[in-house]
N, C-alpha and C positions, 0 to 999 in steps of 0.2 A: 789625327788627335785634336780634337775639339780645343778650338782657340780661344772661347769665353762661353760661360753661363751665368746670364744674367749680371752679378758683380763679380760673381768669381771665376777663377781660372784654374786651370792644372799646368804644375812645371814640370812634368817627368817623374820618375820614381824619386827622386831626394827632393822634389818641391814642396811646395806649401799649396794649401788647397783655400781659397778664400768663399766660406760659406757665406756670406752676407756680414753676418753680426761679429761673427769670430773667424781665426784662421787656427787650423790642425794641420801639424805634419801629417803625412800620408802614414808614417809608422804610428804615430799616436790613433790614427783613424781604425786601423787594424785590429789594433791592442786593446780598443775600449768594450767595455763589458757588453753593451749595447751593440752589436754590430752594424756598424753606419753604413757598410755596403748595402744593405738592404734599406737603410732610410734613406742615404743619398743617390740609389737608383743604380749599384754595383760597383766593381773595382774597373775604375776607368783604365788600368793599363792592361787588363784582360780584353777589356772593347778596343783599346787602341789595337791590340793584335790582331781581334777580329777584322777591325776595319782594313788593317793594312793585307793581310790573307784576301779579304774581298775585291782589294786592290791588284792582287796579284794572278786573279781569277782568269786570265786571257783567254784561257781556251774554252770559258764558259759564254755561252751564247747570252749577250745580254737583252733583258728584256726590252721590249718597245712599248711605249708609253703613250698613247694618245692624249693624256690631259693637260690640258693648257698651263703654260710655263707659269709658276708661282713669284717670280722675280730674281732676284738679285742673292746674293749670299746670305747664309743663315735662314732664308725663307723654308718652310715646311720644317723646322727642327720643334722639339718638344719643348716649349718653354717650361720654366719651374713652375709655374700655377698648374698647367698641363699634368705635369710628374705629379705634383701633391695630390691633385683631385684622382689620378690612378691610386696614388700609395694609398689615400684613405678607404678604396675599394677592395683593394688588396688585405687591408689589416681587416675589414668587416669579414672577408670571406674568410679569413682563417680563423675568425673569432665566433662563427657559427650566428645565431640568433641575437648576438650583443647589440644593443645598440651605442654605438661609439660613434665618433667623429668619422666614419666610413659609411660605405653603402649599407644602408639598413637592410638589404635582400642576400646580404652575402656574396653577390657575383659582380666581378671585374667588369668593368665595359669593354670587353674585348673587341666591339667595334672601332672604339675611338683608337685604343692600344695599336689595332694591326693596320689603323689608316694612319698612324704617325711614325710607326718605327719601321724600321729597316727590315727585309725577309732575314731572318736567321738570327738577329741581335735579341739579347737577351730582353726578358719582359721585366720594367725598373719595378723594384720591390722597396717599400718604405713604411713609415709609421706616419698617421695623422697629423696634422698641424689644427686639429678643431673646426675645421668647415664646416660650411653649414648645410651640406646634403643632409647628413643623418639627421641631423637638427629639425628641419622640415619634416621628413618622415616617420619622426619620432612620435607615435601616437598611443594615448591613453588605452589600457586593456581591462578586461574583466578584474584580473588580479589588482588588490592595492599595495603587493610590498613588490620591491625593486630590489635586485641585487647589484652592486657598485663592488664592480672589482680592476684592481690596480695592479696592471703588470709590472714586475718587480717592485713593487710596491713591500715586499719584506724585507728591501734594503734600508727601509726608512723607519724611525721610530713613529708608534701609533700616533702619539701627540701632535707628532709633526704635521701628519697626513692630514688628521681630524680639523686643527688648527686651521692649515691652511685652506681647507675646504671650505669651512666655516668662514671664512674673510671673504669666499670670493661670492658667498651666498648672502653675507649680511646684506641687509637685515635679516633676511629670511634665516631663521632656527631648524635645523635640522636634528635628528636624535639618529645616531647611527647604533645599528643594534646589532648582536651577535658578531662581534667583530674577531678576524681569524686570520692569519697568516698560512700561507703555504711554501713549498720548495720554489715557487716562481712568482708567486703574487701574493696580495692583502685582498680582503673583500670584506663587506659588510652590507647589512641590508637595511633598507631605508623604508617609511610609509609617507603613502601620497604621489599622485603622479606631477604634482608641481615641486617637490622637491626633488625627486630623480631628474625632471627635466633640467632644472637648474643645475643639478648636479654636472648633468651629461654637458651644459652649456661651458663650465668651468673646466671641459678635460683642456688640456695642452697650455693651460693659463698658470699652471702651478709652477715656478721653478725649483729645483731641489738644490742642494749645496751642491751638489758635483755637476752642476749647468743642464740635468735631463728635466725635464716637463711631463710632468703626470699624467698619464695618458687615462680616461675616467671611463672605463665601457659599464655600460647600465642595461641591465636587462629587467624583462618583468619574471618573477621567479620569487617562491614562498620558501623561507627557510625551512629545511629537513628537521624530520622531526621524528622520533623514536620513543614510543610508549613503553614503559617500564616502571619496575617500582620506586626505582630513584625518583623519577617526575610525580610519579603518583604521590610521594611522601611530600614533595615539595610543594606540591598543589593545594595539600591540605596545609601544610603549614601556613602557607597563602592566606586560605580561604578563613583561619582559625580568626586572624586579625581583622576580617572585614565582615564577620557575624556578630549582629548584635542580638544577646539573648532576652532582651526586654523585648523588644518589637518584632523578636522571630523573623528578622530580616536579614539578608546577605548579600551584600554592594559587591559584584563582578563587574564595576564598570572598567573598562581599558585591564581587564586582567592581564594581558600580555605585556603590558607596559608595568608591571608591580616590580619593584623595587630588587626582591627578592627571587625574583624570574629573569632578571636582566641577561645572565648569560645562556639562557634556553629559550627555544621558541614554543610558546604555549599558548598559543591563538587559539580563543573559543570559535571562531569561524572554521576552525579543522572539525570535522566529526568526529575524529579518536578523541580529540581533546575534550569536546565540549561531553560527549558520551560517557566518558571518565569523570567528569564534574559532578555530571548527574548520578552517576553512582556512589560517588563520594557523599554528597547530599542526602541522597536516599539512604545510607549507612548511618551517617552520623550527625543528619539533623532532619529525621522524619517529619516533624512537627512544625516545617518551615513556612510560613505563610506569606512572604515579600521577596521578590528576586528582582535583583536591578543588574540588566547586560546590555545597558546601555555601550555604545562606542566600541563593539567589539567587532565591526565590519561583518556581520552574520549577512548571510545572502540568502540560503537554503535551510529551511528549517526542518525538512522531512523527517532529519535523524533525530528530532527531539518529540517525536511522537510518544515515547515513554513516561515524558514527564505526567502524564496524565495520570498513572498508574504508581509510579516512584514518587509523588510528590503531591498527595488526595488532598492536603491541607492548604494548596499553594492558593490564594488569593488575589495579591497585587503581582504583576507582572509589567516590568519597563523593558521595553527595547527601542527607545529612541539613539538617534544617531548611527543608525545602521545602515545596511544598504537592502532591504528588503522591497523586492520590485513591486510586488501585488499583492492584495489583499486574499487571494486562495492560496498565497505560502502559509499562512495562518491557518489553512485546514487542519495542518496535522497538531494542533494545540487545540481544535475546538472543544475537546472533551474536558479541558480546566473549566474550572467553576470559577472565575475572574471576575471580580468585582470592579478592579481599576486597572488600566490598561496605557500604556504610554507608547507612542507610535512616530512622535514627533522627529522630523528631519530624516524619515524613509522616503526613497523615491517613489511609493505606492500613494504617498498624500499629495502628490502634484496632479494624480489621475482625477482627483475629485474637488470640483470647482463649488459643487452646492457642500455644503456641510451637514445637511439634512441627508442625505444622498450617502454619505461618509459613514454617517452615526448606524443610519439602519445596516450597512453593510457589514460593519462591526458587527451589531448586534443579532446579526442572523447565526454568528458562529459564537456570541458569546452573551447570549441574552441578559443576564445578568448583570451587564456591565453598567455602573452607575459614574464612573469618573472614566473620562476619556482624553488622554494628552493634556492631564492637569485641568480639564474642566469639567466642572458636576454636570451630571444630566439628568435629564428627569426621568423619574422612574418609568420602567417599561410597563406597557399596557400589555398585560398575560393573563391567564387563567391558570396559575400553578396550582397544582395537584400536590400534596403530600407525598413524599417517596412511596410512605408507607401502603399508600392508597394505591399506587399504580402498580404493585405488585399483584400477577395475575394469581387467581385461587388457585389451589391444588386441585389436579385431574381426577376424575372421577368416571368409573366404568359406565356409569349411567345417570340421568339426568332425569327428574318430575319436577316439571312446573308446578304441581299440586300432588301431594302424597296420597289425597284422597282417591286419586286415580291408578293408584298402584294396584291393587285387587282387580280391578276391571282388566287392565292391560294383561296383567298375568294372567289371569283366564284366557283371555283372546288369544293370546298366543300361544298357548298349552293347547287349545282347542283346533287352532288353524294349521300349527305346524305338523299337529299329530294325522290331520287328514291329507296334507300337502306331501308327507312324508309317505302315505300310503300306497297303494300299488293302483289304487283308485281315486282320482281327485273329482270325480262327478259330485260327492257332498258339497262342493265347494261353490256349486251353484245358490246354494240357501246363503253364504258369507256376504255375496255382492249383492249391491244395490241394482234394481233393475236397470238404472241409467250408470252404472258405472264404466269409469273409464281407467286403461292398464296400457303402460308404454315399457319396453327394458331396454337398456343399452348394456353397451359389452366394453370393457378396455381394448379400444384398438390398438396398442402395443405389443397386444398378442394373440392376432387373429389366428394363425395358425393352430393354437390350442384351443381358442375358444369358436371355431368352426361352426359346433353344432349350434351354438346362439346366434351366428350372424343373421341368419336368413331373417327373421323379424326385429332386428336391432333397431332403435327410432333415435340416432345420435343426430339432433337438430344442427349439430357442427359439420358434419357431412351432409344430411338430407337438407339440402337446400330449397329443393321445389315443395311447392305447397301440397301438390297431389300426394309426393311420398309421405309425407308427413302426416297428411290424413289419413291415408290408408294403413299405415303402420298406428297407429293408434287404436288400439281396441276399445269399442264403445259397445254395450250393454253385458249384461253376465253372461250370456252364451257365448259369446265371442270372444270373453276374456279367460273361461273357464276350458274353452276348447285348446286357446292358444295355452294356457298353462300345462293342460294334460300333453300337448304336444313335445314340451319338455322334458330332456331326460328326469327317470326317475333319481329320487335325491335321498338323505339322511342327514336331517341338520343337527349340529351339537350344541344344545340348548346352554351347555356350560360357556359357550364363548359368546352367547349373546350379548349386545351392551345397547341398552335401549335407552331413548330418549322420547320422553313427553313434552312435546315443546307446546302443546296446546289443549286445555281440558276445560269445557264447559257443557252445561247441560245439554247444548243442543250439538256440539260437535267435540271432537279429539282429534289428535295429530302426532303421530307418533313415528320414529325411525328405528328401525332395528339393523345392526351390522352381527356379524357373525360368520361362521364356517358351516360349510356342508360338504359332502362328499358324494359323486354321481355313483349311483348304483349299476354295476355293471351285469347281464345279466347272462353273458358268455364267460364270465370267469376272468375277464381282463382286470388290470389293475385299476382301483378305484382313484379317479381324478378328485384331488382337493379344490374346492371353488371358495371365494370373498365373494361376500354378498351383503348389499344394502336396498331394503326396502323399506319403502318412505306409505303409511297407510294415513289416510284420511277416514275418519268412520263416524258413521252418523246413528242417531236412536232408530229404530225400526221393529214394530211389532211387539213392544215391551223388550225387545233386547237392542242389538247393535249389527251393523253391517257396514262394508266396506264401499265408500263412494269413490274414492280415487286411489290408486295405487302406481309408485315407480318403484322398477327395479335394475338395480345395476350389478353385473356380475365382472367377478376377475379372476386371475390365477392368484391362488393363496400363496401367500409369503411363505420363507422357510421358517420363518419364527412362528408363524401362523399354525403352520403343518405341526411344529414339534409340540406345539400346545393343546392340540384338538384331538378329542376320541381318548381321552385319558380315562382310565379307570379311577373311580371315587372310592378310597379306603374308608373315608369316615362314615360311622352308622348313619347315614339319610339314606332317604328314599330319593333316587337319582333320576331325571330326568321322567317325572311323572307322566305316566298315561294317560288320555283323558278320553271318555267315550266318544264315538263317531257322530253323535246329533250335530247338528249345524252350531254354524256360529249365531245364529238369529236366536237363538235357545238361549242365549249368554245374558243373564239380567242383572240389575243392577246386585251387587253382593249383599247377600242378608245378613240381617243380626248375628254376631258372635254370641254362640250359646254362652250359659252361664255355667261354673266350676261343676255343680252337679250333674248338668246335662251332659257336658265334656266328657266327665267321670262313667256315665253311663255308655255312652258311644265307645269309649276305649274299651270298655268290658265287653259289650257285645262282639266288637269287631276282635277282639283277642279270641273269645270264644268261637266265632264262626271260622276264624283262618289259621287258628293255632297259633298265632304269633305272640310274642311276650307282649305285655302291657307297655313297654316303652316301645317299643316296633309299633304296635298298633296306635299309642299316642304319635309317633313321628308320622306314622303314615295318614292319618287324618290332618295333621297340621299343614302336610303340603299339600293337601289338599282343601285346604280352607275350612275344615272342618263340614266337609259335604260328605255325609255317611256314603251314599250311592257313589261317588266319586272317587271316594277311597277305596269300596268294594273294588271296582272296576280296576282302577290302579294296581290293587293287589293279583286280582286276576291275570292281566296282562303280563306282570312282570314274573310271577309265578309262574305260566306259561313258557317264558323265557329263559326259565330257570336264572332270574337276577338277583333274587334274594336270597342271602348269603345264609347257612344251615345254623348259624348263632342266633338268627332272630326268629326261630321256633320254640315253641315249649316242648322241653325234652321229657320222655316219657320215666 
């Protein structure tokens, strides 16, 4: 049986235990609400019985120790300070990640206990005395909120607990939030690491009326929140009194500390609450121009990206006294058209010693800012263009840089593709200049479907050597037409053509044609649809025009192009006018348009010759630019193909 324990001793079952400052009867220790056996190292009577049993184990061979002798009586025993240090670690192990006056990591120092205690004896358990171990290990975390949990705090009045803690922290002032009690403890939340650390230092220093000392366990934690209609309604009520309709400004500074929200956690730093606040503003105050979000512990702003769309009139935004780490965090807000921004007392400000660089970085995201951190800035140097002028023009099927070139372009395309789609392309020799150059490329992503065009393709992205590039560039009218004749027979759909005339001068014109054609298969196989783009450089020659340079690109037609091409035309117009085979060099500048009397005579003559009605005769002449010979040829070709409807003829 132990004889002494620091200033205390035991005197059998009915004796009194001297705990230092107080004396307790053994029965009183057992019956206390808080189990003093765990506070003082276990039941001494049980331990004495174990000691007697250990001494009576005469049949068990004693362990031989080669450790040096510690000294006389009492050496090697666990002192009270050592037991208390172990008690601190045990309490921390029971409280998880709580920062109390025990081991911060929640692991008992087993090496110390095993070294000090006898084999088979129980591990002493107890409560903290406010030691310094955890207070040294208590470190600041990313969270600004801390939970203070008081074991058995439910037994005491709330006012007593909070008043006693405030007396220990004086002159520091703390604001307890969301105080609640459970079956075994009381808890509340505080803001700030300094306040939380000071509360931890006060653990085991507050004496309760029943002689117990309050244990204050502190951990990093945010109050729980659950968004529902009740919380949303209370947020609306709090915003109403914070809105100024005259300036269209809403002040949400320290919104979580609003007196009307003291019993619920409503911090805008939580994404769910911030999104709800934005939705409320967009629904009830869409004309908002100024918003104050100072001192709300904002850290990440990615979830606030929707403000640009939901608050289109917002011009002033205050984000001072938050925890925004980098200027890049503001990228989610760069679509806001802000003229005033306040970022004072944020960590990001410490990254810029040069105020000019700081302003420059802010204006990269908000170019129209004129006031930053309550300081007026010089107007930005920019070339602002009115928003109306920034709109792209409407898309058009074709573009003509000069309307005067439309007739020439039309005549050229009609004659060129009439010959190109025929069975014999040799007449195209007259269409090309003596020193003409030609190249074609193919969409490389569909090589299997475009294999017939791969042999002569000149894609300079893949043809890197100079010899290949020169060999695949066809130079001279004969090599050009010979290469064109080697390509599959085609049929172009003129209704799909999109023509861009990008250059038109007396000495040169350049045009680009996009459209769809199909390969004609002589063996009856399915006709393949192709998409093409041809760029022509055309120069005057012998009173007409000829091709000086051409580039051809071919790819597989898209599904949309296939659906729209080669569709019959139901309107009473001459579809796909067929021009005579004379070479392109015969194309001259368009003649003067005849007067009305001449047109009438031409209509009557064509109607008598073809037996078409005057309406269809007029359409035929108009489609051929009032060229009577071309109109005759077009009628003959279409009539031969039975493509003129019966209603176009005069009935007897």
